[in-house]
N, C-alpha and C positions, 0 to 999 in steps of 0.2 A: 439564468446560468449561474452556477455556484462557483465561487472563487475563494482562494486563500488570501487573507490579508497578512501583513508583516508579523503580527502577533501569533497567528496560527502557524506560519512558516517556522518561526523560531521555536514554537512548542514542538512541532514535528521533528525538528533537528535534534532536540534534546531528549526525546523519549522513544521507547521501543514501540514497534508496530505489531499488532495482531491482525492477521488477514483472514477473513472469513469468505468461504465460497460454498456453493451447494451443487450437488450433482443434478443431473436431469430430473431425477425422481424426488429431489428436495432434500437429500441427505446432507446435513451440514458438515463442514470441515473448517477447523481453525488452526492456524500455525503462526509462529513468529517469523518475521522477516527482518534481518539485521541490515540489509543493504538498501532499504527503502530511502528514497530521496525525493525532494521537491524538484520537479522539472521546470515548472513555471506555476503561475497562480491557478491554473486549471488542470494540472496534471501531476501525478506522482509516477515514479518508476522504481522497479527493483530488479535485481539479477536473480533469475530462476536457476539456482545451482543444483538443486536436487529434485528434478521433476518427479512428481508423485500424484497424490490425490488432488492437490490444488491445481496443478497443471491440467490434469484430465478434466476436472470440473470446468475450468475456464475454456477448454476447447469446445465444450458442449453448452456451457452457460456462462457467458462472459460477465455476468453481474458479480460485483465484488464489494465487500465492506472492509474498511481498515479502521481500527481503533488505536488511538495513541493515548496512553494513560500515565499520569503522574500519581502513583499510588501514595506517595508521601504528602503531596499537596492536595490530594483529592480533587484533581482536575482531569478533564479528558475531552477529546473530540472524536467523533466518528465520521468517516467519509464514506459515502456510497457512490459507486460509479460503475463504469464499464471498462473491462480490461482488454488489452490487445497484446497478443504474443508476437514478439518481433525477433527474428533470428538472423537478421543481416542489416547492414546500413549503419549510418552514423550513430544513432542512439544505441544500437546493440554494441558497436565497437567501444563506445564510451563506457558502457557497463563492464565489458571485458577488461578494459584498462583499469577501471576502478578496482575490480576484484584482484587483478594481478598485482596491484600496488599494496594490497593488504599484507600484513606480516603473518599470513597463514598459508598453508598449502591447500588452496581451494580449487575445485575443478572449474574449467571454463564454463561460463553460463550457457545453458541451453537456449534461454530466451532472455530478452529484456522485456519485462512486463510493464507496459505503459497503461496507466489508469487515468481515464478521463473522469474528472470530478463532476458528479451530478448534484449531490446534496451534501451538506455538512450539518452535523448535529452536535449539540452540547451534551457532554456526559458528566459534567460537574454536578454534584448533588446540590439541590436547592430548587428555587422556583423555575429555573430555565432547564432543568434536567430533562433530556430527551427532546427538547425543542429544536426545530430546524433553525439554524443561524445563517445559512447561506444556501 
């Protein structure tokens, strides 16, 4: 089972997320997600504010990859996992509250997307580039 250590959690908190999904037929889709957060050492979560291709892909194919990149420091990690679309309950309400507190006029999330972490890979150039680290 893959899990986040403290170093990876801090890295995630400081960097943007690029979320990749694929349709049933394998057509890829990549978007940024500004609301992504560490839920615990085995899960991430983000607020799905603008349902579109990513949401439709996850409804049919819950496999997801998330890359966090420090382009100035040439470091990164990729997380592969399985997404769950949640539209009610405690986690969903936590994401609604998070979005409402932001100093922007954003819509209410359609879903809280909970990601179970299956694998973690190093994206940093060098001898460990592309290697599974957890």
